[in-house]
N, C-alpha and C positions, 0 to 999 in steps of 0.2 A: 309549536313554532319551528322555524327552520333550524334554529340552533339545537333544539331538542332532537330533531330528526338526525342532524349531523352527529350528535353525541351517541344516538342509537346506532348509527352506521359504524362508528368507531368501536363501540363496545362489541358489536357483532363480529367485526373483523378481529378484534383482540381475542375473543373467546371461541372463534370458529375452529373446527377440526381440520386436520390436514386432508386436503382433497386432491383429486387428480390434477386440477389446474396448477396447484403449487408445484407438483413434480414437473409438469410441462413447462412452467415458467423457469424452473431451475435449469432444465435442459436447454431451453431457448437462450436464456442469458448466459448459461455456462459455455455453450458452444462459441459464443463471442469471446469469452476469456480463454478458451482453448486456442482460438486463433491468435489472440493477443500474445500469449506466451510463446506459441510457435514462431510468430513473426519477430518478436523482440529478441529471442534467444538463439534462433537458428543462424543469425549472422555471425555469432561467435564460432560456429562450426566451420564456416567457409572463409574466414579471414586469412588463415594460413594458405589456403588454396589460391585466393586472390593474389597474395604476395608472390607465390611461385609463378602464376600466369603472367602478371602484368609488371612485376618489378624484379625480374631475373637479371643478375649481373654476371656477365661472362667472366670466367676465371675465379669466381668467388668460391671459397671452400664450403660455404653454407648456401642453402636454397634462398631464393628471394623472399623478402618480407615486406609488409607494408611499412612505408616511412612513418615516423611517429605522428605527424600531423594527419596523414591519411588514415592511419589506424584509429586515431581518436575520433575523426569525423565519421568513419564508417560505423564504429561502435556506438557513437553518441548522438548522431543526428536524429535517429528515430526517437530517442528519449527527449530531445528538445521539442520535437513535434508533439509527443505525448503530453508534455507539460502544458504546451499551448492549448491542446485539445481539451485537457481536463478543465482548465479555467473557462474556456469558451463554451463548451457544451454543458458544463455544470450550470453556468449562468443562464444559458438558453433553455435548459430543461426546466428551470424554475419560471422563466418568463413565458414560454410557449407550451409547456407541458412535456412530460417524459416521452409519451408515445410519438409525438409529432417529429421529434428529432432522433428517435431511437434507430430508425432505419438508415438515416443519413450516415451514421458512423460506419455501418456495415458496408455501404456502397463505397465509401472512401477506402476501406480496407481491401475490398475486392479489387478495385481498379488499381490501387497503388501496389498491391502484391504482384499483380500481373505485370505492371509497368516496371517494377524493380527487376524482375527476371528478364525483361526485354531491354534493359539499359544498353544504350548504343553509344558509339563514338569512334573516331578515327585514331585515337591515341589512348593510352592507359588513363591519363588524367581526365579525359572527357568521359570515359566509361564510368570512372569512379564518381565524377561530378554528377552525372545523370542518375546513378544509383543513389547517391546521397539526397538528391532532390526528391525522388519518389519515396524514399524511406522517411523523409520528413513528413510527407503527407500521409503515409501509412501510419506513422506515430500519431499524427493529428486525429485520425479516425480512432485509433486504439485509445487515445486519451479520453474521448467522449464516452467510451464504453464503461469506464470506471465509475463516474458518478451516476450515470443513468441506470446501469444494471444494479448497482448496490441499492439505489433509492427505490427502484421499481420492486425489487424483491422484498425489501424491508417494509414497504407500504402495503403489500399484499399479504404479508405473513401475520400469524397470530403471535401474541407476546410470549407464548410458552416455547415455541420452536423457531422463533425468528432468527436467532443467532445461527442455528444449524443451516437454515435455508440460505441465508446470505453467505455464510462460509462455504456452502456447497458450490455456489456459483464461482467463488474465487478458487476453490480447490480444483476446478477444471484446468487451471493453469498447469498443474502438475502433469496432467495427461498431455497437454500441449507441449511441454518440455520433453516428455517421453517420445511423443510423436516426431518431434524434430530429430531426435537421435535415431529413431527407427527409419525415417525417410532417408536421412543422410547415409545410414549404413546400407540400406537397400540400393540406393542409386549408385553409391560408390562401389558396392560389390558387383553390380551388373556391369558397370563400365570397366571395373578392374578385370573381370573375367573375359570381357570382349577385347579390350585394348590393354594388353599387358605391357608393363613398363619396368625398367630396372631401377634400383635405388639411385639417388642423386650422386653418391660417391662413385658409382660405376660409370654413369653417363648423365651428366647434369641436364643436357637438353632433352634427351629421350625420357627422362624420369617424369616429365610433365607432358602428357600426350595432348595434342591439339583439342581432342574431344572433351578434355577436362573443363573447357569453357562452358560446355552445356550443363555440367553437373551442378554448379552453384546456382545457375539460372533456374533449373528444374526445382531445386530445393526451395528457393524463395517463392516460386510461383505456386507451389502446392498449397501455400498458406491461404490462397484465395478460395479454395474449395469449401471448407467448412463454413466460412462466412457467407458464401453464396447460397449454400443449402439452408441457412437460417433466415435469410432475408424475408421470405414470404411469411413465415410464422411470426416474425417480429411485427410486421405490418398489420397482422390480424389481431394483435394484442390490444385490448382496450386501455384507456387511460386508467391510472390507479384511482380507486375510490377516494383515497385520502386527498390526492391532489384535486380531484373534481369537487369534493365537499368543502375542503378547507381553503383552497387557493382559488379555484374557478368559481366557488360559491354556488354550486349547482347540486344540491342534495338529492333532488329527484333523479338526475342523470346518474349520480353515484349509486343510488339504490337500484336502478335498472341494470347497470353494469355488474353489480354484485350478484344480482339474481341470475344474470346470463352466464357468467364465467365460474362463479363459486357455488351456484345452485343454492343460494341463500335468499329466502323471501323476507323482505322487510316491509311492513305495512306503511303505506304513504300517509302522512298526516295531512288532513284536509286544510289545516291552517298553515301548512308549510308553504313558503314562497320559494320560487325557483332561485331567485337571486337574493342574496342577503348582504348586509353590510358587515364589515369586520369590526370586531370588538376594539374599542379605542386603544386599550392597553397592549394589543398585539399587532399593531401596524408598524412597529419599529423596523428600521432597515439594518443592513449589514454594518453600516458605519455609524450607527447611533450609540449614544451612551447606554441606553437600555440593553442593547445587544452585548455591549462590552461588559456590563454588569452581570448579565445572566449567563453568557456563553463565551466571554473573552478567554478565561482560563481553559475552557474546554477546547476551543479552537487552537489555542497555543499548544495544548497538550497533544491533540491529534496531529498537528502539523510537525512539531518537533520530533515526536517519536517516529513518525513515518520518514522524516528527513534522515534521522540518524540510522534507522534500520536500513534504508536503501543504500546508504553509503557502503555499509558492510555487505549487504546481500548482493548488490550488483557488482561490487568489486570481486566477490567470489565467483559469481555466476558467469560474468563475461570474461573472466580471466582464468577459467578452469584449465584451459589448454596450457597456459604459461605456468600455472602452479604444478600441473602434472609433469611437465617437462623438467621443472627445476628440482623436483624430488625423484626423478628417474622413473616415474610411472609410465611415461611415454618414451620410446627409444629416441635417440638423437635424430633430428630431422634429416640429416644427410644419409642416414641408413635406410630411408624409406623413399618410395616414389610419392608423387603428389596425391594420388588416389588412395594409396595405403595409409598415408598420414591422416587424410580426412576420415577414413573408416575407423582408425584407432582413436581419434579425438571424439568421434560420435559415440563410439562404444563406451568410452570412459564417462562421458556426460550421461549416457543412458543408465549406466550402473549407479551413478551418484543419485540421479533422479529416482530410480526404482527403489533404492535402499533407504534414502533419506528424505527426498523432497515430497514424493507422493504420500508415504505413510504419515508424514507430519501434517499435511493438509487435512487428511481424513481423521486423524486423532482430534484435531480441532473441531471438526464437524460433529464428532461423536460426543465430545465433552463440554463444548462451549456453553450449552444451556444448563449444565449441571454444576460446573465449578466456576463458571463466570469468565467474562472477558479479561478482567483485571488480573486475576491470578495467572491465567494463561500467558498474558503479555509479559507480566513481571518475571515469571519463571523462565519464559523463553529468552528474554534478554540475559538473565542470570546464567543459564546454561550455555548460551552462545558465547558469553564472556569466558566461562570456564574452559570450553573446548577450544576456543581461539587461542587462549594462553597455553593450553596443553599442547597445541601444535607449534606455537611460536617459541616458547622457552627452551624445550629440548629439540630445536629445529634440526640440528645435525643428526640426531638419532633417527628422525624420519627419513632422511636422505639415504640412509644405508639400505642396500638392496634387500636385506632380510626383513626389513620393517615396512615394506611397501603396502602390504595388506593392512597392517595396523594404521598406517596413515590414511588409507582409503576409508576405514571404519570411523576414525576420528573426524575426518573431513565430512563424511556423510552425516554424522551426528550434529555438526554445526548447521547443516541444512534442515535436519529433522526438527531441531528446536527453533530454527527461524520460522518454519512453517507451522509447527505446533507451538506457536508463539506469536511474536509481533507481526510477522508478514501476513498472517490471516486477520488478526484482531484489529490492526490499523485500517484494514479495509472495511470491517464490519461496523466498528463503533461510530465513525462519522455519519453513517446512514441512520443512526438511532437517536442521536442526542440533540439535533437541531430542529427548528420549526420547519413545517412542510414547505412554506414559501421560500425558505433559504436552504433547504436540505441539500439539494444537488449542488448548489453554489459552494456551501461549506465543505461538502465532500470533495468537490473539485479542487478547492484551495488546499485541503489536507493532502490529497493525492499529488497535486502539483509540487508541494513541498517535498514529498517523497521522491518525485522524479528529479527535483533539483539535487537531492542527495545522490540519486542514481547517476546523474551527470558528473557530480564530483567524484564518485567512485569509479565510473567508466574512464574518465580522463585522468584522474589523479593516480589510480592504482597502476596504470600502464607505466607511468614514470617512476613512481615511488618504489615499485617492486624490482626495478633494475638493480643489477649487482653493483656493489660499491666500487668495484675495480673496473676501470674504463675498458680494459681488454675483454671483459666477460659480459659486457652489455649487449643487447640486441642492436643490430645495425641502425645507426641514426639516433639512438637514444643516449642522453647524458647519463652519467652514473646516478643511481638512486640511493635509497636507504637500505636496499636489500629485502628479500622476501620475508626474512624473519622479523625485521623491524616493522615492515608493512603490516604483517599479521598482528603484531603488538599494538599498532595504532588502531586497527580494527577492533581489537579487544577493548581498548579504551573508549572507543565510540559506543560500543555496546553498554558500557558502564553508564555513560551519559543517558542513553536510552532508558536504562533501568530507572533512573531517578526522575526523568521527565514523565514516565508512566504515572507518577503520583498525581499528575494534573488531570488524568483521564477518569471520568466517572464510570461506575458499574451500571450497565443497563439490563442485566439479567432479570427476566421475569417482570419487567416494567413495560408499560405501553409507550409508544412513541410520543404520545401527547403528555404523558407523565414526565418523561425525560426532557422534552422540549418546553414544558409548561405552556403548551399550545392554548389551552382553554382557560388559562389563569386570568382572573379579573383583577381589578385594582385592589379590592379588599384582600384577596388572597395574596397579592404581591406585597401589600403592607404587612400582613401577618408573616409572610416569609422573610421580610427584611428583619423583623423583630427576632424571629427564630435564628436567623443567620448571625445576628449580633450575639445571642446567647451561645450558639454552638461553635462558631468559628473564632470570633475575636475574644470570647470569654470576658466580655466587659463587666466591670463591677465598679462600685463607687471607690474612689481612691482615698486612702488615709492621708492626713496631712504629712505624716512622716515619710510616706512612700512617694508622694507626688508634690512637686513644687507649686502646682496650681489646684489646690483642693476645691472640690465642688461641695454643694450642700449635703449635709449628713443627716438623713432622717431615719437611720437605723436599718435600712433595707439594702440589699445588694443585687436585686434582680430588676431587669427591665420588663415591664408588663405590657407595654404597647409602644408602637413606633413613635407616638407623640412624646414619649418620655425620654427619647434619645438625648434631646438637648439638656434635660435636667440631670441625666446620669453622667454625661461626659463633663469633664471640667470646663468651667467657663472660659471663654476665649481670653487669653492673657492681654492685659493692657500695658504691660511693662514696656515692650518694644516689639517691633515687627520681627526682629531677629530671633527673639525668644519664642515668638509664636511659630515661626518657621521651624525652629528646632523641635518644638513640641509636636508639630504635624509630622515631621520626619520620624520622630520617635514612635508615634502611634501607628504610622504606616508600617514601620518595621515590626511592631507587635502584631499587626494584622497578618503580615506575611508569615510570621512564626506560628500564629494560630492556625492558618490554612494548612501548613505542613504538619504541624503536630496532630491536627485532626485526621489528615490523610494517613499518617503513619500509624495512628491508633486504629483506624479502620483496617489498614493492611494487616496489623498484628492480629486483630480479631479474625480476619478472613483466613489467615494462615493457620491460626489455632483451631478454629472450629470447622472449616470447610476444606482446607487444603492438606491437612496432615496425612490423611489416608492416601491421597494421590502421591505426595512426596515420599511416602514409605515405600511405594513401588520401585523407587529408584535408589 
């Protein structure tokens, strides 16, 4: 039958060896993420330059800077577009197929990158408005890359190395951040050698040469190149066999695609039909009670952890130049020309990415299928908290000139454990734990929650990190809570992420269908409900002493089938509606306690038996 053929296809996918197509898919999808990171983070390199070019004030002792509302818009508008793109393309990828919309995201990125560099206008305001318009659509295309790339890579991978493959795609972001720093350094070095300029303190007007307007445009437009090179290969990729078999219901086409790209031959069943009907128990939608029961906590866990992570991660990444300036890692702006300042900002970002960001990504790739997603994410949040507080509590110590190298090391370690931690795992896990027909949608929702956190970080950190004394704030900004207190807040956010990780399941070594319960029938679901009652809620017959509403006592304390649930639970009280409501609330609280106690016990076992060797390294 067709169902048997689909199961055979899924088993072959799960047990297949790593082949050339897997490597090719990592490169094709990874180049998209290379471009994503380049485009999202290169804007933080050029904002200082934009302020000098378009918002110079004659007679000011300091170079021009972007006004608060303009800086927030330039930094955050692409993130708003990314959020919208993640939701839209995630939904579209489940409705139309991953392949059919995969190339559209790249076209948007290519066109919008070029258009961003060609931003036009007769006034500074119109140039910035045009730039923001095109960067929104750039972000929209980038957003689509998140759920589609993760889902495609997960659905092609085997269960043994799936985590490494999906994490490899995301790890290309590290090279994109590095490339942003390299391109900015190269362009600024070339222009600086041709068009020499004095520091701002010597000659404010001459410190920003007219040709500097070309620099930021070139840096933004370079982002179109890797996306354009990848477009042809993306369009040649076939639809994933899992989508074709489970969602499109065409097992024969899935078999043919696997034979072509993975060089795996699966015998066609003569009794198999091309089109099949869905199993009744697995037709539930995103907003159904069954989805809430099966995956509600999972979606809450993936969304909250990604949201909290990105508040901290984007606050640090997009505000690196401000953090470097506040601790004296960068010289005062008035002692440099515009091009020199860009070069030194790019160099600092490059060093942080090289020492902390990139190694963190690839540590995850190497270890994710050995120690698991859960341990990596939990330990990542833990060490991010530790190093964030280590920077914040003795903050004055790090501002001293002799401690600049120490600050750089500590700051790089926060990025290392972000990437060898939740920044990688929050991307991997949502692609593994939801049903195929909702996989891209749920990944898009989780990623969009992350970008909502990034928007909070990008907008909020600009204001919060301002000095508490009005005279020491950047031009146009109100007093904030100060850099030290802002870092303390980020440490607290990491603590929340640590506890929200308890809602996320472990997918190491399991098939996608096992995690999503894709092929589970009604009988299996009934059995699972019974098992859940035993394992999670720890239900037992109540004694008359312990419970005000005792049930029948037949001397047993175990539920043996789902039909016995009504017999085991105390009878519905008839005293009053108020007492019945109180009893329901009490039992709901017991259920929540059971969920967390089970997760904490699982965590303790994981750390004792699988994680101790890894923790000993540190």
